[in-house]
Every structure is written in structure tokens, then in C-alpha cells.
C-alpha positions in Angstrom: 219.1 41.7 47.1 221.9 44.2 47.6 225.5 43.2 46.9 228.2 43.7 49.5 229.5 46.9 47.9 225.9 48.3 47.6 225.3 47.6 51.3 228.4 49.7 52.1 227.1 52.4 49.8 223.7 52.3 51.4 225.3 52.6 54.9 227.2 55.7 53.8 224.0 57.3 52.4 222.1 56.5 55.6 224.9 58.2 57.7 224.8 61.2 55.4 221.1 61.4 55.6 221.2 61.4 59.4 223.6 64.4 59.3 221.4 66.3 56.8 218.4 65.6 59.0 220.3 67.2 62.0 221.0 70.2 59.8 217.4 70.5 58.5 218.5 70.0 54.9 215.5 68.1 53.6 216.4 68.3 49.9 219.8 66.7 50.6 217.9 64.0 52.6 215.8 63.3 49.5 218.9 62.8 47.4 220.2 60.2 49.9 216.8 58.4 49.7 216.8 58.5 45.9 220.3 57.0 45.8 219.3 54.1 48.0 216.1 53.5 46.0 218.1 53.5 42.7 219.8 50.4 44.0 216.5 48.8 45.2 213.2 50.5 44.6 211.6 48.4 47.4 214.2 49.3 50.0 212.2 50.2 53.2 215.0 52.4 54.5 215.0 54.4 51.3 211.2 54.8 51.3 211.3 55.7 54.9 213.7 58.6 54.1 211.3 59.8 51.5 208.4 59.6 54.0 210.4 61.6 56.5 211.1 64.3 53.9 207.4 64.5 53.0 206.6 64.8 56.7 209.1 67.6 57.2 207.8 69.4 54.1 204.2 69.2 55.5 203.0 66.8 52.8 201.3 64.4 55.3 199.2 62.7 52.6 202.4 61.6 50.7 204.1 60.6 54.0 201.2 58.4 55.0 201.1 56.8 51.6 204.8 56.0 51.8 204.4 54.5 55.3 201.6 52.3 54.0 203.9 51.2 51.2 206.6 50.2 53.7 204.0 48.3 55.7 203.2 46.3 52.6 206.8 45.2 52.4 207.8 45.0 56.1 205.0 45.5 58.6 207.2 46.0 61.6 209.7 48.5 60.1 210.7 50.7 63.2 211.8 53.6 61.0 208.3 53.9 59.5 206.8 53.8 63.0 209.2 56.6 63.9 208.0 58.8 61.0 204.4 58.0 61.9 205.1 59.2 65.5 206.6 62.4 64.2 203.5 63.0 62.1 201.3 62.6 65.1 203.7 65.0 66.9 203.3 67.7 64.2 199.6 67.3 64.4 199.7 67.5 68.2 198.0 64.2 68.6 199.7 63.5 71.9 198.3 60.2 73.0 198.8 58.7 69.5 202.4 60.0 69.4 203.2 58.5 72.8 201.6 55.2 71.8 203.6 55.0 68.6 206.9 56.0 70.2 206.4 53.3 72.8 206.0 50.8 69.9 209.3 51.9 68.4 211.1 51.5 71.8 209.6 48.1 72.5 210.3 46.9 69.0 214.0 47.8 69.3 214.2 46.5 72.9 212.9 43.1 71.7 215.8 42.7 69.3 218.6 40.4 70.5 222.1 41.7 71.0 223.2 40.3 67.6 220.1 41.6 65.8 220.3 45.1 67.2 222.6 47.4 65.1 223.8 50.9 65.7 220.9 52.3 63.6 218.4 50.5 65.8 220.0 51.9 68.9 220.1 55.4 67.4 216.4 55.0 66.6 215.6 54.0 70.2 217.5 56.9 71.6 215.7 59.3 69.3 212.3 57.8 70.3 213.1 58.1 74.0 214.1 61.8 73.6 210.9 62.5 71.7 208.9 60.6 74.3 210.4 62.7 77.0 209.4 65.9 75.2 205.8 64.8 74.5 205.3 63.4 78.0 206.3 66.8 79.4 203.7 68.5 77.2 201.1 65.9 78.1 201.7 66.6 81.8 203.3 63.1 82.5 206.5 64.2 84.2 207.4 60.8 85.7 207.3 59.2 82.2 209.3 62.1 80.8 211.9 61.8 83.5 212.2 58.0 82.9 212.6 58.5 79.1 215.3 61.1 79.4 217.3 59.0 81.9 217.0 56.0 79.6 218.2 58.0 76.6 221.2 59.2 78.6 222.2 55.7 79.6 222.0 54.4 76.0 223.7 57.5 74.4 227.4 57.0 73.4 228.0 60.7 72.5 229.1 62.3 75.8 227.6 65.7 75.0 224.2 64.2 74.3 224.5 61.8 77.3 225.0 64.9 79.5 222.2 66.9 77.9 219.6 64.1 78.3 220.7 63.4 81.9 220.2 67.1 82.7 216.7 66.9 81.1 215.9 64.0 83.4 217.1 65.9 86.4 214.9 68.9 85.5 211.8 66.6 85.2 212.3 65.4 88.8 211.0 68.7 90.1 207.5 68.0 88.8 207.5 64.8 90.8 207.6 64.4 94.6 210.7 62.3 95.1 212.6 61.8 98.4 215.3 64.6 98.8 218.1 62.0 99.3 217.2 60.5 96.0 217.1 63.8 94.2 220.6 64.7 95.6 222.0 61.3 94.7 220.8 61.7 91.1 222.3 65.2 90.8 225.6 64.0 92.2 225.8 61.4 89.5 225.8 64.3 87.0 229.2 65.2 88.3 230.6 61.8 87.3 229.7 62.4 83.7 232.6 65.0 83.7 235.2 62.7 85.2 237.4 63.1 82.0 236.8 66.8 81.7 239.9 68.9 81.7 239.7 71.8 84.2 241.1 75.3 83.5 244.4 75.9 85.4 244.0 77.7 88.8 244.1 81.4 88.3 245.1 84.2 90.7 243.5 87.5 89.6 244.5 91.0 91.0 241.8 93.3 89.9 240.8 96.6 91.5 237.2 95.6 90.8 235.6 92.2 91.4 234.7 90.7 88.0 231.4 89.0 88.0 230.3 87.0 85.0 226.7 85.9 84.4 226.2 83.0 82.1 222.8 81.8 80.7 221.0 80.7 77.6 218.0 82.8 78.7 219.0 86.5 78.1 215.8 86.9 76.0 212.0 86.6 76.6 212.1 84.0 79.3 211.1 83.9 83.0 214.7 84.5 84.1 214.8 87.8 82.3 212.3 89.2 84.9 214.8 88.7 87.7 218.2 89.7 86.4 217.9 93.4 85.3 219.1 94.8 88.7 222.2 92.5 88.4 223.2 94.1 85.1 222.0 97.7 85.7 222.3 98.6 89.4 225.5 97.1 90.5 228.1 99.3 92.2 230.4 100.4 89.3 233.2 101.4 91.6 233.5 97.9 93.1 232.4 95.5 90.4 232.7 94.9 86.7 230.0 92.8 85.1 230.3 90.4 82.1 227.4 88.5 80.4 227.9 85.3 78.5 224.8 84.8 76.3 224.4 81.2 75.1 220.9 81.5 73.7 218.8 83.2 71.0 218.5 87.0 70.8 215.3 89.1 70.8 214.1 92.6 71.9 214.8 91.7 75.5 218.4 90.8 74.6 218.8 94.1 72.9 217.6 95.9 76.0 219.9 94.0 78.3 222.8 94.7 76.0 222.4 98.5 76.7 223.2 98.1 80.3 226.8 98.8 81.5 228.1 95.3 81.0 230.7 93.5 78.8 228.5 91.4 76.5 229.8 88.1 75.0 227.8 86.0 72.5 228.8 82.4 73.1 225.9 80.5 71.6 228.1 79.2 68.7 231.0 78.2 71.0 231.5 74.8 72.6 231.7 74.4 76.3 235.5 74.2 76.1 235.7 77.4 74.0 233.3 79.3 76.3 235.3 78.2 79.4 238.5 79.4 77.7 236.9 82.8 77.0 235.7 83.2 80.6 239.2 82.2 81.8 240.8 84.7 79.4 238.4 87.5 80.7 239.8 86.7 84.2 236.3 86.4 85.8 236.5 86.2 89.6 232.9 85.1 90.3 231.0 83.2 87.6 227.2 83.0 88.2 225.2 80.4 86.4 221.5 81.5 85.9 220.1 78.3 84.4 221.0 75.2 86.4 219.6 72.1 84.7 217.1 73.9 82.6 217.0 73.6 78.8 220.2 74.4 76.8 222.0 75.1 80.1 225.7 76.0 80.5 226.7 73.7 83.3 229.2 71.9 81.1 231.1 75.2 81.1 231.1 75.5 84.9 232.3 71.8 85.0 235.6 73.1 83.5 236.0 75.6 86.4 236.9 78.7 84.3 236.5 81.0 87.4 237.9 80.6 90.8 234.6 81.1 92.5 231.4 79.7 90.9 227.7 80.2 91.9 224.4 78.9 90.6 220.9 80.2 91.2 217.8 82.2 90.2 216.9 80.1 87.1 217.0 76.7 88.9 215.8 75.4 92.2 218.1 72.6 93.2 221.7 71.6 93.4 223.7 71.4 90.2 225.5 68.3 91.6 228.8 69.7 90.2 231.9 69.6 92.4 233.2 72.7 90.6 230.2 74.9 91.7 231.0 76.4 95.1 227.8 78.2 96.1 224.0 78.1 95.5 222.1 81.4 95.8 219.1 81.2 98.2 217.4 83.1 101.0 216.2 82.5 104.5 212.7 81.6 103.3 213.7 79.1 100.7 216.3 77.6 103.0 215.8 78.5 106.7 219.1 78.1 108.5 217.6 75.5 110.8 217.0 73.3 107.7 220.8 72.9 107.1 222.3 72.2 103.8 221.4 68.5 103.1 220.0 69.0 99.6 223.0 70.7 98.1 226.5 69.8 97.1 227.2 73.5 97.1 227.4 75.8 100.1 224.2 77.9 100.4 224.5 81.6 100.0 221.5 82.8 101.9 220.3 86.4 101.4 218.4 88.0 104.3 215.3 88.8 102.2 214.6 87.5 98.7 217.2 86.0 96.3 214.8 87.1 93.5 214.1 90.7 92.5 211.1 90.9 90.2 211.1 93.5 87.4 207.8 93.6 85.5 207.6 94.0 81.8 207.6 97.4 80.2 204.0 97.5 79.0 202.2 95.8 81.9 198.4 96.2 81.8 196.6 97.8 84.7 195.1 95.7 87.4 191.3 95.5 87.7 188.7 95.1 90.4 187.9 91.6 91.8 185.8 90.0 89.0 183.4 88.5 91.5 182.0 92.0 91.9 180.4 91.8 88.4 180.1 88.0 88.0 178.6 87.2 91.4 180.8 84.1 91.8 184.4 83.4 92.6 186.9 82.6 89.9 189.8 80.5 91.0 192.6 80.2 88.5 196.0 78.7 87.6 198.2 79.9 84.8 201.1 77.6 85.8 202.4 75.0 83.4 199.9 72.2 83.8 202.7 69.7 84.2 203.1 71.1 87.6 199.6 70.1 88.6 199.8 66.8 90.4 196.8 64.6 91.3 197.3 65.7 95.0 197.0 69.3 93.9 193.8 68.6 92.0 192.3 67.0 95.1 193.0 70.1 97.1 191.4 72.2 94.3 188.4 69.9 94.4 188.1 70.5 98.1 188.3 74.2 97.7 185.6 74.2 95.0 183.3 71.9 97.1 183.6 74.4 100.0 182.9 77.4 97.7 179.9 76.1 95.5 179.5 79.5 93.8 182.9 79.2 92.1 184.6 78.1 88.9 188.2 77.2 88.0 190.1 78.7 85.1 193.1 76.7 83.9 195.3 78.3 81.2 198.3 76.9 79.4 199.8 75.3 76.3 198.2 71.9 77.0 194.8 73.6 76.6 195.8 74.9 73.2 195.3 71.5 71.5 192.3 69.2 71.4 194.4 66.1 72.6 195.8 68.2 75.4 192.4 69.4 76.5 191.2 65.8 76.5 194.1 64.8 78.8 193.2 67.6 81.3 189.5 66.8 81.2 190.1 63.1 81.8 192.3 63.9 84.8 189.8 66.4 86.3 187.0 63.8 85.9 189.1 61.1 87.5 189.8 63.3 90.5 186.1 64.2 90.8 186.2 67.8 89.7 183.1 68.7 87.6 184.4 69.6 84.2 181.4 71.9 83.6 182.8 74.2 86.4 186.3 74.4 84.8 187.2 76.6 81.9 190.3 75.5 79.9 191.9 78.4 78.1 194.7 78.1 75.5 198.0 79.9 75.8 197.8 83.4 74.3 199.9 86.6 74.2 197.2 88.5 76.2 197.5 86.3 79.2 198.3 89.2 81.5 194.9 90.9 80.7 193.2 87.6 81.5 194.3 87.9 85.2 191.4 90.4 85.4 189.1 87.3 85.1 190.7 85.7 88.2 189.7 86.4 91.8 192.2 84.0 93.5 195.2 82.2 92.0 195.9 78.7 93.2 199.6 77.8 93.2 201.0 74.4 92.5 203.1 72.0 94.6 205.7 70.6 94.9 206.8 72.8 92.0 205.3 76.3 92.6 205.0 79.2 90.2 207.9 81.7 89.9 207.3 84.6 87.5 203.7 83.4 87.2 203.2 84.1 90.9 204.9 87.5 90.5 202.7 88.4 87.5 199.5 87.4 89.3 200.4 89.5 92.3 201.3 92.5 90.1 198.0 92.2 88.3 196.3 92.4 91.7 195.4 88.7 92.1 196.2 87.1 95.5 198.0 83.7 95.3 197.6 80.9 97.8 200.7 78.7 98.0 201.8 75.6 99.9 205.2 75.8 101.7 207.1 72.6 100.8 210.0 70.6 102.3 212.7 71.6 99.9 214.3 74.7 98.4 212.4 74.4 95.1 209.1 73.6 96.9 209.5 76.7 99.1 210.2 79.4 96.6 206.5 80.2 96.2 206.5 80.8 99.9 209.6 83.0 99.6 207.9 85.2 97.0 204.8 85.7 99.1 206.8 86.3 102.3 208.9 88.9 100.6 205.7 90.5 99.1 204.4 90.9 102.7 201.8 88.2 102.0 202.8 85.6 104.6 199.1 85.1 105.4 198.6 83.4 102.0 201.3 80.8 102.7 199.9 77.4 103.9 201.9 74.9 106.0 199.8 71.9 105.0 197.3 70.8 102.4 194.4 71.3 104.8 195.5 74.9 105.6 195.9 75.5 101.8 192.2 74.7 101.4 191.3 76.8 104.4 193.2 79.9 103.2 191.7 79.7 99.7 188.2 79.3 101.1 188.6 82.0 103.8 189.8 84.5 101.1 186.9 83.5 98.8 184.4 84.2 101.6 186.0 87.4 102.7 184.8 89.6 99.9 185.9 92.9 101.5 189.5 91.6 101.9 189.5 90.2 98.4 188.4 93.5 96.9 191.0 95.4 98.9 193.8 93.1 97.7 192.8 93.5 94.0 192.9 97.3 94.5 196.2 97.5 96.5 198.4 94.4 95.7 200.4 96.1 93.0 201.4 99.1 95.2 202.1 96.7 98.1 204.3 94.6 95.9 206.2 97.6 94.6 207.0 98.7 98.1 208.1 95.2 99.2 211.4 93.4 99.3 210.4 91.4 96.2 210.8 94.6 94.1 213.3 96.6 96.2 216.2 96.5 93.7 218.4 98.8 95.8 218.1 96.5 98.9 218.6 93.4 96.7 221.8 94.7 95.1 223.2 95.8 98.5 222.6 92.3 99.9 223.8 90.4 96.9 227.0 92.5 96.5 227.7 91.9 100.2 227.4 88.2 99.5 229.8 88.4 96.5 232.3 90.4 98.5 232.1 87.9 101.4 232.7 84.8 99.2 235.5 86.6 97.3 237.3 87.5 100.5 236.9 83.9 101.7 238.5 82.8 98.5 241.4 85.2 98.9 241.9 84.2 102.5 242.0 80.5 101.5 244.6 81.3 98.8 246.8 83.2 101.3 246.7 80.2 103.6 247.8 77.9 100.8 250.7 80.3 100.0 
């Protein structure tokens, strides 16, 4: 039994260990565990630290033995369960990881108010965060959303609370929630910044409008395929462009840095420090390119470092922030007659596409329709499988039933691990799709070449493909999409409309099936598309960077003039 002073020492070692774990210093963690075990060699918390260290060092056999030792002392030790869940995670045993994390959460939840200490609460929050991540990978977005929102509610650290809430908002787009509910949940995000200090109002007098782009994704990321014209083809006489890079760097980053922009690395700065830098640079229009995606910069925009702030391209819904003035869109994603009911921002609608696709440098050539050599139609989907709802699978089943000489190719990360493949196969069987007619392909770097195996790509809903759709089209593969009822659910339709492929946009599930079946049966049209889609796409609004920049710069000048007019009225 530990004495009072030893209990205090143990608490200090446990706190130190948590900090070392955050830093990834596993040797220092082992020292903490050793100090605790020197006081009591049967201390479950000390043994648990040693098990965690073994797990991080990939010694799973030792980790399992230490967990068994803890169970012999205290069968329901939540920390040991947590380490076990992490082991399952490292081994990509998704269902076992989910089951074990739920045990941790339930075990802590069952503790009374007096029994539950800070360490128990921290453990529960950690388990909820991991549960959100694994449920996303396992194509269980509703459970992921719920886990992230619960973690946010329990979290005391405001930065972590904001991050987990943002994760929950992102998960909503895999689910088909009422638009009013989606907007309401986004608006709550704004309340998390109620104590946030805003930058002082600024009046800038520049000859050129200073536009700042802020993102964690100036690297190999889907957003990178839509931003090159913004950094390269802007009118130098009228604009000056700054980039605030908040993420990792790679060869894409190095290429973007060579464009005529002022480049700022802000990944090591806090939101307050980044906002101060933007304010000091006297940015007129700050454009966020990430929204509520991973590692986003919305806490910077919450501080209003620029007089006019815009969000768009990398996200597909309102930010919910009162400090963001506009959301970038187009007449296809948000037809004027639909109004502005989803957004807290004013919509900035471009007359064509608010995306401008730039393919990678070494894109492989497109090939002929594969049915010509196979004798059957290959449908395919390379979208994140988390986007594939049961309703979508039922539509795919209907397509395959109508085209008996066909197969379905599903490619993605979930198919890269045995437990993930089992999840997909179980869902396919439950919906009534014959698993023998489906090929599950793991993620691979040569995925573009594999479009040569696809006759027709089937888009997802309500969360359609973005860069995936563009890549399929560029590889000569027609994509059938479903026009949804929200901005995010319509951007697949926007891509196809702007690629002059409106005939592949369906207004209902029944028409989605009809269009896919019609194209599969019209072999002459299918072959023609595979031969000519790349050239058609290159000539379309979707890749017309000159037209795109003309329209987006006109939008920037319009909102800047509106800002100046408003300032003049106040004076």
C-alpha cells in the first residue's frame, strides 16, 4: 500500500508520462513506469505504462504478457484495456479495436461521480477520439460523428474541444442529416470562440488587393489539384498573393513555393500567432481552403485577422463562424433559386465552376473501354468507402441486376486490410450484392493506371467524389452522379456540368440507375467517351484556368469594393 507522499509522487510520474507520450518519447515513458514500479512492483498503472511502451516499440508479445499480468491483479483495469485497443489498432483489427474501446468507455461511464477521477476522464476522452478514427476507417460515420462530439463535450482543454467538435462536423457529411440540423450544429461551433479576442479592425490602403490563402493542405492532397491557378495565374497588376502553410511539406509544396507568392510557414505557430502574422501582413481578403477538414485553420479565422474572410474549395458546408463573410460556390452547387439557408456566410456564386482542376504532372494516358477486351462491363468506385451508404449500395445492386454481364470494382484503404475487407463483404452480402461479382482492391500508388480497368465509375451520395471524379474523367472514364439537396451533395453534379457531361447527372435514385444502365448498354457511346473524355475535359470550364481566374478575381474585387463602401458609410 502506497503512503500519502508516494501517492503524490506517483501522480507526478503519471502526469509526466502523459506528456512524454504526447511527445512520442517512449524511453522517458519507461523511466516513469520504472519509478512507479520501484514503489510497488504490482502497481497496475506502472505495469500499464510498460505495456504501452512495449506496444509503441512494436514488441506485441511483451505488451500482451504485461496486460495479462495486470488482469491477474485487477481484471477490469481500464488502462490495460486501452493498451489492448491500441494493439488491435496497430494490427488493423478494426472490429476488435472498436469492441475494446467501447469497453473502456462503458467502464469509465459506469463509475460514479466520486469514483471517476481526472485520469479516468482523460482515458474516456482518448478512447472516444480513437473510436472516432477507427469508425471512420471502418465506414461507420454515424458512430464516428457521435464519438467525436462526445469527446468534445467532455474535453476541458478548449483547443482540443474545438478540434474534436470540428471532427464531428466533418463526419456529418457522410451521413444524410436534415439541413437545418447540419446548420445548427455548425453554428454551435461559433459559440466555442465566445472568449476569443478579435484582431482590431484594420483599414488598408494598398494599390493591390492582398489575398491570403490559408490551409494545412499545401502538399499532396486533393485540395492541391484545385489551387494552382490561384497562385500562378492571378493578375499581378491588381493582386498580391500570400500563402499561409499550416501543414507538412513535400514535393508538391516545393512546386507551389515557386509560384509568385509570399510564402509563410505557420505550422509551428498557434492560432493567435498566425492571426497576428496575417494582421501584420495587412491581408485584405483571407481565403480558407480547408473548412472543417483535418488540422484546419478555422481558429485563425475566428480571430478575424483580415477585414474580409472567405471559405471554400476544400470544404462543402458552412463554417458556422460569424467572422467568415463569404463561402465560395457556383450556380450548380447552389442555384440562386435555392437561396442561402444552409450557410451562415453569404454565398459567392461563380457563373461556372468554383473548382479549377489541374491534373498531376505525370498522368498516365487514358485507355480504351475495357469491355472491348473483357466482354463484360466493369463498374467501379475509387471513392473513400465511408462515403458508400446502404442506400448507395442498393442503387449499385439495381444497376448490376439490370446489367447481368458486369462486375463491380471497389478500391480504397478499407480494402487494404483483412478486417476492412470483411466489413465491406458483410455489408455487400446484407444488401444482396453477390460478393463473387465484386473485386475489392487495396489502395495503391498506381491507382490512376487502374482506371483503365473501369468502364463506368459510380459516384457516391450524399457525399460525392471531388478529385476522384476529376481523375476518373481525365482517365477517360465516365462518372454517373446523383444531384443532391445541399451544396456538398451537388458538387459532383457541378463537376460534371462544367465538364459538359450534364447527361450523366441524375435527379433521383431511379434515374441514377437508368443512366448507368443506359451507358452500359450503349457500347458505341461508351467507347467514344473513353477515347474523347480527356480532350473534352481539357476544353471545358472545369479546366479553363483563364476563365476561372477572371471570374474569381471579379468576385474578389466585388466583395472588396463592398467592404470599402461599407467602411465609407460608417465614416
